[in-house]
DSSP file (Angstrom, degrees, kcal/mol; ACC not computed):
  #  RESIDUE AA STRUCTURE BP1 BP2  ACC     N-H-->O    O-->H-N    N-H-->O    O-->H-N    TCO  KAPPA ALPHA  PHI   PSI    X-CA   Y-CA   Z-CA
    1    1 A X              0   0    0      0, 0.0    87,-2.3     0, 0.0    88,-0.3   0.000 360.0 360.0 360.0 143.8   -9.5  -10.0  -16.3
    2    2 A X  B >   -A   87   0A   0     85,-0.3     3,-1.4    86,-0.1     4,-0.4  -0.651 360.0-118.8-100.3 155.1   -5.9   -8.6  -16.0
    3    3 A X  G >> S+     0   0    0     83,-2.8     4,-2.1    80,-0.3     3,-1.9   0.873 110.9  64.0 -56.1 -41.1   -4.4   -6.4  -13.3
    4    4 A X  G 34 S+     0   0    0     80,-2.5    -1,-0.3    82,-0.3    81,-0.1   0.721  94.2  62.1 -61.2 -20.0   -3.6   -3.7  -15.9
    5    5 A X  G <4 S+     0   0    0     -3,-1.4    -1,-0.3    79,-0.3    -2,-0.2   0.671 117.9  24.8 -80.4 -15.1   -7.4   -3.3  -16.6
    6    6 A X  T <4 S+     0   0    0     -3,-1.9   111,-0.2    -4,-0.4    -2,-0.2   0.561  96.4 106.7-121.0 -14.3   -8.1   -2.1  -13.0
    7    7 A X  S  < S-     0   0    0     -4,-2.1     2,-0.6   109,-0.1   109,-0.2  -0.266  71.3-118.6 -70.9 153.3   -4.8   -0.7  -11.7
    8    8 A X  E     -B  115   0B   0    107,-2.9   107,-1.6     1,-0.0     3,-0.4  -0.828  39.9-130.9 -84.5 123.6   -4.1    3.0  -11.2
    9    9 A X  E    S+B  114   0B   0     -2,-0.6   105,-0.3     1,-0.2   104,-0.1  -0.466  71.9   0.8 -82.8 150.4   -1.2    3.7  -13.5
   10   10 A X  S    S-     0   0    0    103,-2.3    -1,-0.2    -2,-0.2   104,-0.2   0.905  83.5-155.3  42.4  67.4    1.9    5.6  -12.5
   11   11 A X        -     0   0    0     -3,-0.4     2,-0.2     1,-0.1    -1,-0.1  -0.247  26.1 -91.1 -67.9 157.7    1.1    6.2   -8.9
   12   12 A X        -     0   0    0     14,-0.1    24,-0.7    18,-0.1     2,-0.3  -0.498  54.9-170.2 -65.0 136.4    2.6    9.0   -6.9
   13   13 A X  E     -e   36   0C   0     -2,-0.2     2,-0.3    22,-0.2    24,-0.2  -0.806  15.7-160.0-127.3 165.8    5.8    7.7   -5.3
   14   14 A X  E     -e   37   0C   0     22,-2.0    24,-2.8    -2,-0.3     2,-0.3  -0.899  19.4-118.6-137.4 170.9    8.3    8.8   -2.7
   15   15 A X  E >   -e   38   0C   0     -2,-0.3     3,-1.5    22,-0.2    56,-0.3  -0.711  29.1-109.2-108.2 161.1   11.9    7.9   -1.8
   16   16 A X  T 3  S+     0   0    0     22,-0.5    56,-2.5     1,-0.3    57,-0.3   0.819 118.5  55.3 -57.2 -32.4   13.2    6.5    1.4
   17   17 A X  T 3  S+     0   0    0     54,-0.2    -1,-0.3    53,-0.2     2,-0.0   0.594  85.9 101.8 -81.3 -11.1   15.0    9.8    2.2
   18   18 A X  S <  S-     0   0    0     -3,-1.5    53,-3.1     1,-0.1    54,-0.3  -0.357  82.2-103.3 -68.2 153.7   11.7   11.8    1.9
   19   19 A X  B  >  -H   70   0D   0     51,-0.2     4,-1.8     1,-0.1    51,-0.2  -0.426  19.8-121.6 -75.3 154.4   10.1   12.8    5.1
   20   20 A X  H  > S+     0   0    0     49,-2.9     4,-2.7    46,-0.8    47,-0.2   0.823 115.4  61.1 -63.0 -30.5    7.0   11.0    6.4
   21   21 A X  H  > S+     0   0    0     45,-1.7     4,-2.4    48,-0.3    -1,-0.2   0.906 101.7  51.6 -62.2 -40.6    5.3   14.4    6.3
   22   22 A X  H  > S+     0   0    0     44,-0.2     4,-2.2     2,-0.2    -2,-0.2   0.931 110.8  47.8 -60.7 -45.5    6.0   14.5    2.5
   23   23 A X  H  X S+     0   0    0     -4,-1.8     4,-2.2     1,-0.2    -2,-0.2   0.916 112.2  49.3 -62.0 -43.2    4.4   11.1    2.1
   24   24 A X  H  X S+     0   0    0     -4,-2.7     4,-2.4     1,-0.2    -1,-0.2   0.877 109.3  52.4 -64.2 -37.2    1.4   12.1    4.2
   25   25 A X  H  X S+     0   0    0     -4,-2.4     4,-2.9     2,-0.2    -1,-0.2   0.896 107.9  51.0 -66.6 -39.6    1.0   15.2    2.2
   26   26 A X  H  X S+     0   0    0     -4,-2.2     4,-2.2     2,-0.2    -2,-0.2   0.917 110.3  50.2 -61.3 -42.4    1.0   13.1   -1.0
   27   27 A X  H  X>S+     0   0    0     -4,-2.2     5,-1.7     2,-0.2     4,-0.7   0.922 113.6  45.3 -61.0 -44.2   -1.7   10.9    0.5
   28   28 A X  H ><5S+     0   0    0     -4,-2.4     3,-0.7     1,-0.2    -2,-0.2   0.943 113.9  47.8 -65.1 -48.6   -3.8   13.9    1.4
   29   29 A X  H 3<5S+     0   0    0     -4,-2.9    -1,-0.2     1,-0.2    -2,-0.2   0.853 122.7  33.4 -61.8 -36.4   -3.4   15.7   -1.9
   30   30 A X  H 3<5S-     0   0    0     -4,-2.2    -1,-0.2    -5,-0.2    -2,-0.2   0.317 104.3-123.1-108.1   7.3   -4.2   12.6   -4.0
   31   31 A X  T <<5 +     0   0    0     -4,-0.7     2,-0.3    -3,-0.7    -3,-0.2   0.915  64.0 135.0  52.7  52.8   -6.7   11.0   -1.6
   32   32 A X      < -     0   0    0     -5,-1.7    -1,-0.2    -6,-0.2    -2,-0.1  -0.885  54.2-143.5-127.3 160.2   -4.8    7.7   -1.3
   33   33 A X  S    S+     0   0    0     -2,-0.3    19,-2.5     1,-0.1    20,-0.4   0.453  80.8  31.0-104.2  -2.6   -3.9    5.5    1.6
   34   34 A X  E     - F   0  51C   0     17,-0.2     2,-0.4    18,-0.1    17,-0.2  -0.994  58.6-153.8-152.9 156.0   -0.5    4.3    0.6
   35   35 A X  E     - F   0  50C   0     15,-2.9    15,-2.4    -2,-0.3   -22,-0.2  -0.993  23.5-126.0-131.5 124.8    2.5    5.5   -1.4
   36   36 A X  E     -eF  13  49C   0    -24,-0.7   -22,-2.0    -2,-0.4     2,-0.5  -0.429  23.0-137.8 -64.2 144.8    5.0    3.2   -3.1
   37   37 A X  E     -eF  14  48C   0     11,-2.8    10,-3.2   -24,-0.2    11,-1.5  -0.932  24.1-170.6-108.9 126.4    8.6    3.9   -2.1
   38   38 A X  E     -eF  15  46C   0    -24,-2.8   -22,-0.5    -2,-0.5     8,-0.2  -0.773  35.2-117.5-118.3 160.1   11.1    3.9   -5.0
   39   39 A X  S    S-     0   0    0      6,-2.3     2,-0.3    -2,-0.3   -23,-0.1   0.896  94.7 -21.9 -63.2 -41.2   14.9    3.9   -5.2
   40   40 A X     >  -     0   0    0      5,-0.1     4,-2.2   -26,-0.1    -1,-0.2  -0.966  66.4-103.9-160.9 167.4   14.7    7.3   -7.1
   41   41 A X  T  4 S+     0   0    0     -2,-0.3    -2,-0.0     1,-0.2   -28,-0.0   0.693 115.3  49.5 -73.8 -17.5   12.2    9.2   -9.2
   42   42 A X  T  4 S+     0   0    0      1,-0.1    -1,-0.2     3,-0.0    -3,-0.0   0.937 120.6  30.2 -83.9 -52.4   13.9    8.3  -12.5
   43   43 A X  T  4 S-     0   0    0      2,-0.1    -2,-0.2     1,-0.0    -1,-0.1   0.874  83.0-161.1 -74.8 -38.0   14.3    4.5  -12.2
   44   44 A X     <  +     0   0    0     -4,-2.2    68,-3.5     1,-0.2     2,-0.5   0.802  21.8 169.8  59.2  33.0   11.1    4.1  -10.0
   45   45 A X  B     -I  111   0E   0     66,-0.3    -6,-2.3    -5,-0.2    66,-0.3  -0.649  38.2-115.8 -77.0 126.8   12.3    0.7   -8.8
   46   46 A X  E     +F   38   0C   0     64,-2.4    -8,-0.3    -2,-0.5     3,-0.1  -0.414  45.6 160.2 -68.5 128.4   10.1   -0.4   -5.9
   47   47 A X  E     -     0   0C   0    -10,-3.2    31,-1.2     1,-0.3     2,-0.3   0.468  64.4 -34.3-121.6 -11.2   11.8   -0.7   -2.5
   48   48 A X  E     -FG  37  77C   0    -11,-1.5   -11,-2.8    29,-0.2    -1,-0.3  -0.983  52.0-111.6 178.4-172.1    8.8   -0.5   -0.2
   49   49 A X  E     -FG  36  76C   0     27,-1.9    27,-3.0    -2,-0.3     2,-0.4  -0.987  16.2-157.2-147.8 141.5    5.4    0.9    0.6
   50   50 A X  E     -F   35   0C   0    -15,-2.4   -15,-2.9    -2,-0.3     2,-0.3  -0.977  13.3-163.7-121.9 135.9    4.3    3.4    3.2
   51   51 A X  E  >  -F   34   0C   0     -2,-0.4     4,-1.8   -17,-0.2   -17,-0.2  -0.722  35.4-112.0-115.0 164.2    0.7    3.6    4.4
   52   52 A X  H  > S+     0   0    0    -19,-2.5     4,-2.3    -2,-0.3     5,-0.1   0.858 121.0  55.4 -60.0 -34.2   -1.3    6.1    6.3
   53   53 A X  H  > S+     0   0    0    -20,-0.4     4,-3.0     2,-0.2     5,-0.4   0.897 102.4  55.1 -66.2 -40.8   -1.5    3.5    9.1
   54   54 A X  H  > S+     0   0    0      1,-0.2     4,-2.5     2,-0.2     5,-0.3   0.929 110.9  45.7 -56.1 -45.5    2.3    3.3    9.2
   55   55 A X  H  X>S+     0   0    0     -4,-1.8     5,-2.0     2,-0.2     4,-1.5   0.908 115.1  46.6 -67.0 -42.5    2.5    7.0    9.7
   56   56 A X  H  <>S+     0   0    0     -4,-2.3     5,-2.9     3,-0.2     6,-0.2   0.951 119.9  37.3 -64.4 -49.6   -0.2    7.0   12.4
   57   57 A X  H  <5S+     0   0    0     -4,-3.0    -2,-0.2     1,-0.2    -3,-0.2   0.917 125.4  35.5 -71.8 -45.0    1.1    4.1   14.4
   58   58 A X  H  <5S+     0   0    0     -4,-2.5    -1,-0.2    -5,-0.4    -3,-0.2   0.667 134.2  15.2 -89.7 -16.4    4.9    4.7   14.1
   59   59 A X  T ><>S+     0   0    0     -4,-1.5     5,-2.4    -5,-0.3     3,-0.6   0.717 125.8  39.1-120.0 -64.2    5.0    8.5   14.2
   60   60 A X  G > <S+     0   0    0     -5,-2.0     3,-1.6     1,-0.2    -3,-0.2   0.911 115.8  50.6 -61.4 -45.8    1.8   10.2   15.4
   61   61 A X  G 3 <S+     0   0    0     -5,-2.9    -1,-0.2     1,-0.3    -4,-0.1   0.726 112.0  49.4 -67.3 -20.1    1.0    7.7   18.2
   62   62 A X  G < 5S-     0   0    0     -3,-0.6    -1,-0.3    -6,-0.2    -2,-0.2   0.357 115.2-115.2 -99.5   4.6    4.5    8.0   19.5
   63   63 A X  T < 5 +     0   0    0     -3,-1.6    -3,-0.2    -4,-0.3     2,-0.2   0.726  64.5 147.0  73.1  21.8    4.5   11.8   19.5
   64   64 A X      < -     0   0    0     -5,-2.4     2,-0.5     1,-0.0    -1,-0.2  -0.534  54.0-109.9 -87.9 157.8    7.2   12.2   16.9
   65   65 A X    >   -     0   0    0     -2,-0.2     3,-1.9     1,-0.1     4,-0.3  -0.764  19.3-142.8 -86.9 127.6    7.3   15.0   14.3
   66   66 A X  G >  S+     0   0    0     -2,-0.5   -45,-1.7     1,-0.3   -46,-0.8   0.737  99.3  58.4 -65.9 -22.1    6.5   13.7   10.8
   67   67 A X  G 3  S+     0   0    0      1,-0.2    -1,-0.3   -47,-0.2   -48,-0.1   0.451 103.2  54.0 -87.7   3.2    9.1   16.0    9.2
   68   68 A X  G <  S+     0   0    0     -3,-1.9     2,-0.5     1,-0.1    -1,-0.2   0.401  97.0  73.7-109.8   0.4   11.9   14.5   11.4
   69   69 A X  S <  S-     0   0    0     -3,-0.6   -49,-2.9    -4,-0.3   -48,-0.3  -0.964  75.6-136.1-119.6 124.8   11.3   10.9   10.4
   70   70 A X  B >   -H   19   0D   0     -2,-0.5     3,-1.8   -51,-0.2     4,-0.5  -0.448  20.7-119.6 -76.9 150.3   12.3    9.5    6.9
   71   71 A X  G >> S+     0   0    0    -53,-3.1     4,-2.0   -56,-0.3     3,-1.8   0.858 111.6  66.9 -54.5 -38.3    9.9    7.3    5.0
   72   72 A X  G 34 S+     0   0    0    -56,-2.5    -1,-0.3   -54,-0.3   -55,-0.1   0.719  96.3  56.2 -58.7 -21.4   12.6    4.6    5.1
   73   73 A X  G <4 S+     0   0    0     -3,-1.8    -1,-0.3   -57,-0.3    -2,-0.2   0.625 118.7  28.3 -86.1 -13.9   12.2    4.3    8.8
   74   74 A X  T <4 S+     0   0    0     -3,-1.8   -23,-0.2    -4,-0.5    -2,-0.2   0.525  95.8 102.5-122.8 -10.7    8.4    3.6    8.7
   75   75 A X  S  < S-     0   0    0     -4,-2.0     2,-0.6   -25,-0.1   -25,-0.2  -0.244  72.5-115.0 -74.0 162.5    7.8    1.8    5.3
   76   76 A X  E     -G   49   0C   0    -27,-3.0   -27,-1.9     0, 0.0     3,-0.4  -0.886  35.4-137.8 -93.4 125.2    7.3   -1.9    4.8
   77   77 A X  E    S+G   48   0C   0     -2,-0.6   -29,-0.2   -29,-0.2   -30,-0.0  -0.513  72.1   8.8 -84.1 153.0   10.2   -3.2    2.7
   78   78 A X  S    S-     0   0    0    -31,-1.2    -1,-0.2    -2,-0.2   -30,-0.1   0.884  78.3-165.5  50.7  54.8    9.8   -5.7   -0.1
   79   79 A X        -     0   0    0     -3,-0.4     2,-0.1     1,-0.1    -1,-0.1  -0.347  29.7 -99.4 -65.8 150.7    6.1   -5.7   -0.4
   80   80 A X        -     0   0    0     14,-0.1    24,-0.5     1,-0.0     2,-0.3  -0.477  50.9-170.6 -66.4 143.6    4.5   -8.5   -2.5
   81   81 A X  E     -c  104   0B   0     22,-0.1     2,-0.3    -2,-0.1    24,-0.2  -0.780  17.2-147.2-130.5 170.5    3.7   -7.2   -6.0
   82   82 A X  E     -c  105   0B   0     22,-1.8    24,-2.3    -2,-0.3     2,-0.3  -0.869  20.7-117.9-132.1 172.4    1.9   -8.3   -9.1
   83   83 A X    >   -     0   0    0     -2,-0.3     3,-1.7    22,-0.2   -80,-0.3  -0.759  27.2-111.6-109.5 155.7    2.6   -7.6  -12.8
   84   84 A X  T 3  S+     0   0    0     22,-0.4   -80,-2.5    -2,-0.3   -79,-0.3   0.834 118.0  48.9 -56.1 -34.2    0.3   -5.8  -15.2
   85   85 A X  T 3  S+     0   0    0    -82,-0.2    -1,-0.3   -83,-0.1     2,-0.0   0.452  87.0 109.7 -89.7   0.8   -0.5   -9.0  -17.1
   86   86 A X  S <  S-     0   0    0     -3,-1.7   -83,-2.8     1,-0.1   -82,-0.3  -0.359  77.3-105.3 -66.5 155.0   -1.2  -11.1  -14.0
   87   87 A X  B >>  -A    2   0A   0    -85,-0.2     4,-1.3     1,-0.1     3,-0.9  -0.453  25.4-113.6 -76.2 157.1   -4.9  -12.1  -13.5
   88   88 A X  H 3> S+     0   0    0    -87,-2.3     4,-2.8     1,-0.2     5,-0.2   0.827 116.3  67.0 -58.1 -31.8   -6.9  -10.3  -10.9
   89   89 A X  H 3> S+     0   0    0    -88,-0.3     4,-2.3     1,-0.2    -1,-0.2   0.871  97.1  52.5 -58.9 -37.9   -7.0  -13.6   -9.1
   90   90 A X  H <> S+     0   0    0     -3,-0.9     4,-1.9     2,-0.2    -1,-0.2   0.931 111.4  46.2 -62.8 -46.0   -3.3  -13.3   -8.4
   91   91 A X  H  X S+     0   0    0     -4,-1.3     4,-2.3     1,-0.2    -2,-0.2   0.916 112.2  50.3 -63.7 -44.5   -3.7   -9.9   -7.0
   92   92 A X  H  X S+     0   0    0     -4,-2.8     4,-2.6     1,-0.2    -1,-0.2   0.891 107.9  53.9 -60.7 -40.2   -6.7  -11.0   -4.8
   93   93 A X  H  X S+     0   0    0     -4,-2.3     4,-2.8    -5,-0.2     5,-0.3   0.903 108.2  49.4 -62.5 -42.0   -4.7  -13.9   -3.5
   94   94 A X  H  X S+     0   0    0     -4,-1.9     4,-2.6     2,-0.2     5,-0.2   0.933 111.3  49.8 -61.6 -46.0   -1.9  -11.6   -2.4
   95   95 A X  H  X>S+     0   0    0     -4,-2.3     5,-1.4     1,-0.2     4,-1.1   0.924 114.2  44.8 -58.6 -45.7   -4.4   -9.3   -0.7
   96   96 A X  H  <5S+     0   0    0     -4,-2.6    -2,-0.2     2,-0.2    -1,-0.2   0.939 116.7  43.3 -66.1 -48.3   -6.0  -12.2    1.1
   97   97 A X  H  <5S+     0   0    0     -4,-2.8    -2,-0.2     1,-0.2    -1,-0.2   0.880 124.2  35.1 -67.5 -38.6   -2.8  -13.9    2.2
   98   98 A X  H  <5S-     0   0    0     -4,-2.6    -1,-0.2    -5,-0.3    -2,-0.2   0.506 102.0-130.0 -94.0  -5.8   -1.0  -10.7    3.3
   99   99 A X  T  <5 +     0   0    0     -4,-1.1     2,-0.3    -5,-0.2    -3,-0.2   0.938  59.4 139.2  52.3  53.2   -4.1   -9.0    4.6
  100  100 A X      < -     0   0    0     -5,-1.4    -1,-0.2    -6,-0.2    -2,-0.1  -0.879  51.6-150.6-123.0 157.0   -3.4   -5.9    2.6
  101  101 A X  S    S+     0   0    0     -2,-0.3    17,-2.3     1,-0.1     2,-0.3   0.425  81.4  47.4-105.8  -2.3   -5.8   -3.6    0.7
  102  102 A X  E     - D   0 117B   0     15,-0.2     2,-0.4    16,-0.1    15,-0.2  -1.000  59.0-168.9-143.1 139.4   -3.3   -2.3   -1.8
  103  103 A X  E     - D   0 116B   0     13,-2.7    13,-2.6    -2,-0.3   -22,-0.1  -0.987  21.7-130.6-130.4 122.4   -0.7   -4.1   -4.0
  104  104 A X  E     -cD  81 115B   0    -24,-0.5   -22,-1.8    -2,-0.4     2,-0.5  -0.385  18.2-140.5 -67.0 149.4    2.0   -2.4   -6.0
  105  105 A X  E     -cD  82 114B   0      9,-2.9     8,-2.7   -24,-0.2     9,-1.4  -0.959  22.2-175.4-114.4 126.9    2.3   -3.3   -9.7
  106  106 A X  E     - D   0 112B   0    -24,-2.3   -22,-0.4    -2,-0.5     6,-0.2  -0.879  18.1-130.9-122.3 154.0    5.8   -3.6  -11.2
  107  107 A X    >   -     0   0    0      4,-1.9     3,-2.0    -2,-0.3    -1,-0.0  -0.217  48.8 -79.3 -87.7-173.0    7.1   -4.3  -14.6
  108  108 A X  T 3  S+     0   0    0      1,-0.3    -1,-0.0     2,-0.1   -25,-0.0   0.685 131.5  52.7 -63.3 -19.5    9.8   -6.9  -15.5
  109  109 A X  T 3  S-     0   0    0      2,-0.1    -1,-0.3     0, 0.0     3,-0.1   0.347 120.5-105.2 -96.8   4.5   12.5   -4.6  -14.3
  110  110 A X  S <  S+     0   0    0     -3,-2.0   -64,-2.4     1,-0.3     2,-0.3   0.604  70.1 149.2  82.8  11.3   11.0   -4.0  -10.9
  111  111 A X  B     -I   45   0E   0    -66,-0.3    -4,-1.9     1,-0.1     2,-0.7  -0.601  54.1-115.4 -79.9 137.7    9.7   -0.5  -11.8
  112  112 A X  E     + D   0 106B   0    -68,-3.5    -6,-0.2    -2,-0.3     3,-0.1  -0.622  46.0 160.3 -74.2 115.3    6.6    0.7  -10.1
  113  113 A X  E     -     0   0B   0     -8,-2.7  -103,-2.3    -2,-0.7     2,-0.3   0.445  60.0 -19.2-115.4  -5.4    4.0    1.1  -12.9
  114  114 A X  E     -BD   9 105B   0     -9,-1.4    -9,-2.9  -105,-0.3     2,-0.3  -0.988  51.4-126.7-178.0-179.2    0.8    1.0  -10.9
  115  115 A X  E     -BD   8 104B   0   -107,-1.6  -107,-2.9    -2,-0.3     2,-0.5  -0.979  12.5-149.7-150.3 143.0   -1.1    0.1   -7.8
  116  116 A X  E     - D   0 103B   0    -13,-2.6   -13,-2.7    -2,-0.3     2,-0.3  -0.966  15.0-166.7-115.7 127.5   -4.2   -2.0   -7.3
  117  117 A X  E  >  - D   0 102B   0     -2,-0.5     4,-1.7  -111,-0.2   -15,-0.2  -0.722  35.6-113.0-106.5 161.9   -6.5   -1.2   -4.4
  118  118 A X  H  > S+     0   0    0    -17,-2.3     4,-2.7    -2,-0.3     5,-0.2   0.877 120.1  56.9 -57.5 -37.7   -9.3   -3.3   -3.0
  119  119 A X  H  > S+     0   0    0    -18,-0.3     4,-2.2     1,-0.2    -1,-0.2   0.875 101.4  56.0 -62.8 -37.5  -11.7   -0.5   -4.2
  120  120 A X  H  > S+     0   0    0     -3,-0.2     4,-0.7     1,-0.2    -1,-0.2   0.921 112.2  42.4 -59.7 -43.5  -10.3   -0.9   -7.8
  121  121 A X  H >X S+     0   0    0     -4,-1.7     4,-1.0     1,-0.2     3,-0.9   0.914 111.6  54.4 -69.8 -42.8  -11.3   -4.6   -7.7
  122  122 A X  H 3< S+     0   0    0     -4,-2.7     3,-0.4     1,-0.3    -2,-0.2   0.856 104.4  55.2 -61.3 -35.2  -14.6   -4.0   -6.0
  123  123 A X  H 3< S+     0   0    0     -4,-2.2    -1,-0.3     1,-0.2    -2,-0.2   0.760 114.9  39.3 -68.9 -24.0  -15.6   -1.5   -8.7
  124  124 A X  H << S+     0   0    0     -3,-0.9    -1,-0.2    -4,-0.7     2,-0.2   0.491 113.2  60.0-102.0  -6.0  -15.0   -4.1  -11.4
  125  125 A X  S  < S-     0   0    0     -4,-1.0     2,-0.1    -3,-0.4     0, 0.0  -0.646  92.8 -79.0-122.1 172.6  -16.4   -7.2   -9.7
  126  126 A X     >  -     0   0    0     -2,-0.2     4,-2.4     1,-0.1     5,-0.2  -0.389  38.1-122.6 -69.0 150.6  -19.6   -8.5   -8.2
  127  127 A X  H  > S+     0   0    0      1,-0.2     4,-2.1     2,-0.2     5,-0.1   0.835 112.1  55.5 -64.4 -32.0  -20.5   -7.2   -4.7
  128  128 A X  H  > S+     0   0    0      2,-0.2     4,-1.6     1,-0.2    -1,-0.2   0.921 109.9  44.6 -66.6 -43.9  -20.6  -10.8   -3.4
  129  129 A X  H  > S+     0   0    0      2,-0.2     4,-1.9     1,-0.2    -2,-0.2   0.921 113.1  50.9 -66.1 -44.4  -17.1  -11.5   -4.6
  130  130 A X  H  X S+     0   0    0     -4,-2.4     4,-2.5     1,-0.2    -2,-0.2   0.888 107.6  53.9 -60.4 -39.9  -15.8   -8.2   -3.2
  131  131 A X  H  X S+     0   0    0     -4,-2.1     4,-2.3     1,-0.2    -1,-0.2   0.878 106.2  52.6 -63.7 -37.7  -17.4   -8.9    0.1
  132  132 A X  H  X S+     0   0    0     -4,-1.6     4,-2.1     2,-0.2    -1,-0.2   0.904 110.3  47.4 -64.1 -41.7  -15.6  -12.3    0.3
  133  133 A X  H  X S+     0   0    0     -4,-1.9     4,-2.6     2,-0.2     5,-0.2   0.924 111.4  50.7 -65.9 -44.2  -12.2  -10.6   -0.4
  134  134 A X  H  X S+     0   0    0     -4,-2.5     4,-2.2     1,-0.2    -2,-0.2   0.919 110.4  50.1 -59.5 -43.8  -12.9   -7.9    2.3
  135  135 A X  H  X S+     0   0    0     -4,-2.3     4,-0.7     1,-0.2    -1,-0.2   0.906 111.6  48.1 -61.7 -42.3  -13.8  -10.6    4.8
  136  136 A X  H >< S+     0   0    0     -4,-2.1     3,-0.6     1,-0.2    -2,-0.2   0.901 113.7  46.7 -66.7 -40.5  -10.6  -12.6    4.1
  137  137 A X  H 3< S+     0   0    0     -4,-2.6    -1,-0.2     1,-0.2    -2,-0.2   0.858 111.5  52.2 -67.7 -35.3   -8.4   -9.5    4.4
  138  138 A X  H 3< S+     0   0    0     -4,-2.2    -1,-0.2    -5,-0.2    -2,-0.2   0.534  80.6 113.7 -84.3  -7.1  -10.1   -8.3    7.6
  139  139 A X    <<  -     0   0    0     -4,-0.7     2,-0.3    -3,-0.6    -3,-0.0  -0.409  64.4-130.1 -67.8 138.4   -9.7  -11.6    9.5
  140  140 A X        -     0   0    0     -2,-0.1     2,-0.4     3,-0.1    -1,-0.1  -0.652  13.4-157.5 -86.6 146.8   -7.4  -11.4   12.5
  141  141 A X  S    S-     0   0    0     -2,-0.3    -2,-0.0     1,-0.0    -1,-0.0  -0.752  70.9 -43.9-127.0  84.4   -4.7  -14.0   12.9
  142  142 A X  S    S+     0   0    0     -2,-0.4     2,-0.5     1,-0.2    -2,-0.0   0.745  86.9 155.8  69.9  24.0   -3.7  -14.3   16.5
  143  143 A X        -     0   0    0      1,-0.1    -1,-0.2     3,-0.0     3,-0.1  -0.716  43.4-121.1 -85.9 130.1   -3.5  -10.5   17.0
  144  144 A X        -     0   0    0     -2,-0.5     3,-0.1     1,-0.1    -1,-0.1  -0.330  34.3 -96.6 -67.3 150.2   -3.9   -9.6   20.7
  145  145 A X        -     0   0    0      1,-0.1    -1,-0.1    -2,-0.0     0, 0.0  -0.354  52.5 -90.4 -65.8 149.7   -6.7   -7.3   21.5
  146  146 A X        -     0   0    0      1,-0.1     2,-0.4    -3,-0.1    -1,-0.1  -0.251  35.2-128.3 -65.4 148.9   -5.8   -3.6   21.8
  147  147 A X        -     0   0    0     -3,-0.1     2,-0.5     1,-0.0    -1,-0.1  -0.807  18.3-126.2 -96.0 135.7   -4.6   -2.1   25.0
  148  148 A X        -     0   0    0     -2,-0.4     2,-0.4     1,-0.0    -1,-0.0  -0.719  28.2-154.3 -83.2 126.0   -6.3    1.0   26.3
  149  149 A X        -     0   0    0     -2,-0.5     2,-0.6     2,-0.0    -1,-0.0  -0.798  16.1-124.1-103.4 141.6   -3.7    3.7   27.0
  150  150 A X              0   0    0     -2,-0.4    -2,-0.0     1,-0.1     0, 0.0  -0.745 360.0 360.0 -79.1 122.1   -4.1    6.5   29.4
  151  151 A X              0   0    0     -2,-0.6    -1,-0.1     0, 0.0    -2,-0.0   0.410 360.0 360.0-106.9 360.0   -3.4    9.6   27.4
């Protein structure tokens, strides 16, 4: 099976100069957990990805105002990507190795043309296989246990 058969096409995107609040609003409106970040809305060349977790950890948990922080300050740059004609196995391998639940899909020119989520794969695959991918993504690798903060 190919990535193009499960990906969400033409995902909502934002630019580095957009506010984190704008990115969060896109996530809320479209019920997604990440937004690809592109160089501009015409070219749509992928430069990063911002997740709901990025916004929570880097903005909300630090008491910053989301409309005062640009997406470029909280996004992950140069995310690993796949191509529409790649096999699902390639996408799954990226998810497992990078421990991510979403992978942007780019064309030969680096334009963001889609995104694949773990849910997209799970809906098309056996529950046993999906469970294996979830387990691989969810494993911790030397991450210290969380510290309890007095709030």
